[in-house]
N, C-alpha and C positions, 0 to 999 in steps of 0.2 A: 122537319121532323126526323128524317133518316140520319141527318148529321148529328142531331142532339142525341139520338139513341146510340149512335156509334161512339160518341164521346163518353156517354155514361158507361157503356160496355168496357171501354178502355180503362176508365177509373176503377170500375169493379175488378177488372183483371189485375191492375197494378196493386190494388189493396190486397187481393188474394195472394199475389206473388210475394208481397212484403210479409204477409202473415206466415206464408210457407217458409220463407228464408229465416224469419224470427224463430219459428218453431224448430227448425233444423238446427239453428245455432244453440238454442237452449238445450236441445236433446244432446248435441255434441259436447256441451260443457258438462252436462250431467254424467255422460259416459267417461269424459276425461277425469272428472273428480272421483268417480267411482273406481278408477283404475289405481288410485293411490291407496296404499295400505301401510300401517305402522303398528308395530308391537314392540314389547320389551322382552328380550330373551335372557333368562337367568341361569347360571350354571348349577344351582341347587334349589331345593324347595325350603330348606331351613338352615339357619346359621346360629353360631354361638358368638358371644362377645369375644372380640379379638380376631375373628375371621374376616376375610375379604369377600365381598360380593363381586363376582365377575358378571358383567351384564353388557348387552348390546342392544342399542335402539335401532331396530330394523325399519328402514323406509324404502318402499318399492313403488316404482311407477310401472304398473303391470307386473312384469317379471324382471324389470330392470332395476338394480340397486341404485339408490341416489346418495350422494355424499352431501349432506346438508347439516347445518348447525341446528340441534334439537335441544329443547328444554326437557329435562327429566326431573320429576319431583318424587322423592321418597318420603312417605309418611306412615305413621302407625294409625290404625283404624280409629283410635280415640282422639287423634289430633294433638297429642302431647309433644311430638317431635316431628320436624320437617326439615329435609335437606334438599336444596335446589342445586342442580348441576346442569351445565351447558356442555353438550358433547357433540361429536361428529357422528352422524348416523353410519351404521354398518361397521363400526370399529369397536373393539372390546375395551371396556372401561372398568375401573375398580372403585369400590367404596368400602372403607374399613368400618366394621361394626364396633362402635366405641362403647365405653362403660355406661354412658348415660342414655343409650338407646333402649327404650322400654321393650319389655318382652311382649310377645303376642304376634298377631297378624299385621303385616305391612303391605302397602301398595307401592308399586313403582309405575308412575304414569308419564308417558312420553307424549309431547305435543308438537305438531308441525302444522302451521296454518290452522285450518279448522279440523284437522284430523287428530285423533287421540287413540293411543294404545296402552294397555295396562298389563303389568306382571304382578303376581301375588307371591309372597314368601312369608316365612315365619322366623321370629327370633326367639331362641330358647331362653328360659329363665336362668338367671345367675344370681344367687344370693351372696351378699358380701357385707361385712361390717368391720368397722375400725373402732377400737376402744382406746380412749386417751384419758390420762389423769393429769390435770394441770392444777397444781396447788391442791385445794380441797374440792376440786370440781371434776366430775366424771362426764366425759363427752362420748356419745354414741353416734357414729356416722354411718348412714346406709350407703355402701359403696357398690351395691348390686343394681340390677335393672328391674327389680320388682320390689314390692313393699317388704320391709323387714318386720316380721311378726313373731320372732322367737321370744322365749322367756329367758331372761338372763339372771344369773346368780351373782350376788354381790357379797363378798365376805370381807368384813372389816375386823381384824383381829380374830376373835373366836365367834363373832356374831355373823349370821348369814341371812340375807333377804333375797326374795325373788320378785322380779318385775316383768310383767308381760309387756312387750313392745309392739308398737305399730307406727313405723316410720316410713314416710313416702320416699320415692326414689330421689336421690340427691339431698335428702333431708337429714336432720340431726336433732338429738335431744340432749339436754344438759341437766345434770343432777348435782346438788350440793351434798357432799359426804360429811356426815356429822358423827361425832363420838366425843366422850369426855376428853378434855385437852390431853394430848399426848401423841406418841408416834405409833403407827400401826402398819402391819403388813396387809396389803389389799389384793384380793384376787377377783377378777371379773371374768365370767365365762358363760357361753350359751351352749356348752357341750361340744362345740366344734371349734370355736374361736375363743382365745383366752388372752388375758393380760394380767401379769403379776408385777406388783411394785412394792418394794420394801421401804419401811421407815418413812411413811407418809405422815406429815404433821397435820393434825386436825385440831380445831379450836372450839368444839361444841361445848355446851353447858348442860348440866343435868346428866341423866342416865341414858338418854336416847342414843341409839346407834343405828345408822343406816342412811339411805339416800333420800333427798327431798327434791322434787321436781322444781327446777329453777324458774320455769314459766309460771308457777302457781304461788311463788313467794309473794306475800302481801295481799293475796286475794281471799285468804281464809279458807282455801280449798287444798291445802297441802296434801300431797300424796305420799308423804314419807312417814317416819316413825313418830309415835306420840309417847311422851314421857309418862310412865305410870303414875308418878306423884302429881301430875297435872290433870289427870282424867276427871277427878271429882270436881275440881274447880271449874273445868270446862263445862261440865254438865250443869253445875250450879249457875254459871253465868248464862247458859242457854235457858234454864228454867226461869231465871229472873226476867229475861227478855220477854218470854211468853206471858208471864204474870202481868208485866207492864202493859202489854198490848190488850190483854183481857180487861184490865182496870180502865184503860182509856175508852174501850168499847162500851163498857157498862155506864161510865159517866156520860158518854155521848147519847146513849139510848135514854137515860134518865132525863137528860136535858130536853130531848124531843117530847117525852111524855109530859113533863111539866109545862112546856109551851102549849101543847094541845089542851091540857086541862085549863090553863089560864084563858085561852080563847073561848072555850065552852062556857066558862063562868060569865064572861062578858056578854055572851048572847042571852 
């Protein structure tokens, strides 16, 4: 019996010792991992298109700087744009703010193993537009980093039209310019940006003058001018369509009533 008790005591002691060693190891690993720190240091809080971001991904083991390859991801908060860079920690790096970087708040996130650090910055708005006339077509390109929402004025000869725009970043709209056949001086302006082109040949018919949205041609939803001499015919056509639908509906209802009456007679 004493030998058996002594053996059990030794087993209990060894198990206790193993648990102590295991606990100390886990505790040491937690302390070691807690000593690592990472963050992204930026030279400014806000930037404009064309400027450079100077940034440093700082990685420390306690107070000791480490030189490691680190992934840094730049992205706007809406997730429209993302730039991935692999840099060496604790060294200064550069990122150019390009034309297509959306304005607003951005994050710079650095990752190393399971550690993550973040820097926050802001990109200022830059409105920009380019007007082009190719043949009888007007092209409006948004070259800024925010939606283009200005109202533009389009003058063809002596006639002027106004169009409210809403064009997304990197987007464009196309309009067909119409006027009675001839050559016209055309001016496009939003009050800040302008395009003037002389002797543009247009091939319209009738008396309509102005722009027509190219994307709506053929849909029956043209956003351009209407010829005065065709307004009455358009209304007449619309009225005839309504009358036709009403007539079909009345015939359908009469048919149902006759069917019900016929069944009631048979009963």
